[in-house]
N, C-alpha and C positions, 0 to 999 in steps of 0.2 A: 504493500499499500504506499502511495506517495505521501510525503510529509506535507503538512499544511504550510503555506507560504509564510515567511517572516512578516511580521506586522509592518515594519518600516522598510522603505526601499525607494529607489528612484530609477526610472527606466527611460532611456532615450532611443529614438528611432530616426534613422537617416536613410529613408528610401529615396530612390533616384528617379522614379517614374514621373516625367514632367506633366503628363496629363492629370495624374492623381494629385500631384502637388498643387496644381491650379484649382482643383475642386475642393478637397478637404483632406487633411492628413494630420497624423499625430506627430508632434515634435518630442514631447516628454510627458510623463505622468509619474506621480509618486505619492507617498504617504510619509509625512515628515513630522518631527518634533524639534522645535528650536527652544533653547534655554539661554542663549547668549544675545546681548544687545548688538553683537556684531552682525546679526541677521538684519539686513537693511538693504532694500532694493530701491534704487532711484530709476524711475521709468524713462527719464531723459538721458540716462547714461548707460544704455545697454547695447551690446553688440548684436544680439540675436533679433534683429528687426524683422517686421512683417509677421509677428507671432501674436497669438491671442490667448490670454490666460484666464482660467477659471480656478478659483481657490476657495475652499470651503472649510470653515473652522469646526473641528470635532470637539476639542476641549481646550481649556486655557483661554488666553486672550492675545490678540494682535491688534495693530492699528494700521489704518491707511489714511494718508493725506491726499485729498483729491478735490478739485473744484473749490479750493480755498477753505475746505473744512477737514476736520479730523474725525474719523469714524472709528469707534471701537469694534473689533471683529470678535464677537463672542460666539459660543456654540450655536449653530443654526444660521450664522451669517456667512454669506459668500460674497465674493466680488468678481467682476469681470473687467479686464483692462486690455488695452492694446499695447504692443511694443513697436515703436516708442510711444511715450505718453507722459503727460505732466502729472505725475503722481509719485508717491513714495509709500511703501508698506514695510513694516518692521515690527520687531518685538519691543514694546515700550518698557520703560524702567520699572513701572509698577506691576509688571507681569513676570512671573517666574518661568512660564512655559507657554508655548503655542503649538498645538497639534492640529494638523490640517492635511487634507488631500488636495491635489491639484492636477490640472490637465492643461497642457499647452498645445494649441493647434495652429494650423496655418492653412491658407487656401482662400480662393475668392468667395466661396459659399460661406465659409466661417466669417470672413471679414464683413460681408453684407449683413448677416444675422447678428453678429456682435454689435455692429453699429446701430442696427434697428433697436436692439434691446437697450442699449445705453441711451438712445434718444428718447425712448418711451418710458423706461423704468428707472434708468440711472445705472450707477456702477455697483451699488450695494443692494443685495437681494437676500431676503430671508427664505430659507428652505427648511421644510420639515425633514427630519432624517429619513423618512420613508417616501420622500418625493422621488419622482422618476429620475431626474438628473443625478441625484445623490446615489440612489441604488444602482444606476447604470455605471457610474464612475467607480463605485466599490467593486462591482463585477469586473470592470475593465482592469482594475488594479490586481485582482486575483488572477486574471488571465495573464497579465504581464509578469507577475511573480512566478507563475507556473510555466512561463515561456510559451504561451499559446498564441501570442501575436507574432505571426511568422512571416508575413509578406505584405507588400504595399497595398494590394487590393483589399485584403482583410482589414488592415489598419485604417485605410481610407473609409471603408464602410462604417467602422466604429466611430470615426471622427464625425462623419455625416449624421449618424444616428444620434450621437450625443448632442450635436448642434440642434437637431430638430426637437429633441426632448427638452432642451433648455429653452428654446424659443416657445414651444407649446406651453410650458410651465409659466413662463413670464407673460405670455398672452392672456392667461387665465388668472393672473396674480390678483387682480382687483376683486375677483369673486371669492377669495379666501378671506373670510371675515375675522378669523382668529389666528393667532400665532402662538406656538408653544413656548412656555417659559424656558429659560436656559437650563434649569434643573431637569426638566422633562426631556429636553434635547440631549443632555448629558447621559441620562439613563437609557434613552433609546439607542444612542450611538454605542454605549457600553454593551448593550444586548447584541447589536449588530456585529461588534468587533470581537466579542468573547463567547458567541453562541456555541463554539466548539469546546468550551470548557464546562465543567459541572457547576454552572451558576444558576441562580434563581432570583426571586423577588428581593431577597435580603441584599444580595450583591448589587442589584440595580438601584435599590434605595440608597445604599451606601455611596454609590457613584454620584447620586443626585445631591447628597449632603442633607437629605431630609430623613425624618424618622420613618420607619416602615409604615405606620398607620397613615401619616400625612401624605407620604409619597403615593401610596396606593390610591387614595382618594383623588389626588391631583392627577395622577397618571390616567386614571379612567375618565376623568372629566375632560381631558384634552384629546385622548386617543380613542375613546369609546371602547377600550379593552382593558382588562386587568393586566398587570405586568406579566403574569405567567401565560396568558393568552397571547400577548404580543410576542413573547420570547418563543412560544411554541410555533406560532405562525412563521417566524424567521427560520426555525429549524426544519419545519416540514417543507417549506419552499425550497430550502437548500437540499433536503433529502430527495425531492422530486427531480431536481437538476442532476444529482448524482445517479439516481436510478436510470434516468434517460440517457445520460452521456458517459457513464462509466460502467465497468463490470464489477464494481465493488460489491461485496456481500453485505447483507443486512448488518452483520457484526461490525464490518469496517465503517459503514455509514453511521451506525449508532455512535461509534467513537468520534467520528469527524464532526458530528453535530451536537456533541455534549451529553449523550445518554450513556448510562453505565453498561448496558448490554442490549443485545438484539431483541430479547423478549419485551423489554419495556418500550423500545423504539417501535416494534411492531404494534404493540397495544395502542400507543399514542397515535401512530400513523393511521391505523384503522378507525380510531375514534374521530379523527379530524376529516379523513377523506371518505370513509365508508368502505374502504377496501384495504387489502393487505399490500405491503410493498411489492411482494412478488407478483401479485395480480396486476398492480398498477404498471409495473415495468413491462410485463408481457402484453397486456391489453393495449397500452399506448404504442408499443413498438409495432404491433400488428396493424394499427390504424395508420401508421406512417407510410 
């Protein structure tokens, strides 16, 4: 069984197909944690011009200075900028750490949609942790860490799909009447990042900084799910991916998604989906 990818990492791609470069392509993506004030990027003084950055805060705090204002980048806050550009993002003195995921793209399609989003919405955008752009980027990172992004056409398709998901999310942004508090975002991201470990509501509450009782009430208020329902959904979705795309046994999958053994995994899977993992795998493969 393959090992789960390391949490942090940075991946760069230098594909040479000119047609795909003109459409949409990945330049770099990664998951990073910064703890030094030396982390400081000036958009007016960068060599990698013609690129477009998406960066999303998972935990901690960063800052960006843009359009004459300074914005704190706390969990749930993302930003999009062009290279070059009149901005600066950095780890501020009053923050011990800043953890984030990022994606840098290039191409004419990316440029057009990036500029449209900045014109209509701005540079700073709030994303719920289970929003389509964030989930897609987390999946892209897993593929990069597992060396599954292998050629220019594949990478270009991913770049285009992310751009469309980002634009669609931003187009519907005004319809979202509520935003999750930082503590709920922290707990949600904790679940997404650690579902492969034997965690539960207690660990999610601890990551939020709230008591278990207060956390459970707040979490359900904003997500319409209990913490264990939310965590179970993440695990079962991942199990479905593994059942369809790998030959891992139920025992292997149970370990990868944070369950102690295959018996318990099978029980939870059947309760959620109405069928066993084996039947789900065989029936879905037959329909393809």
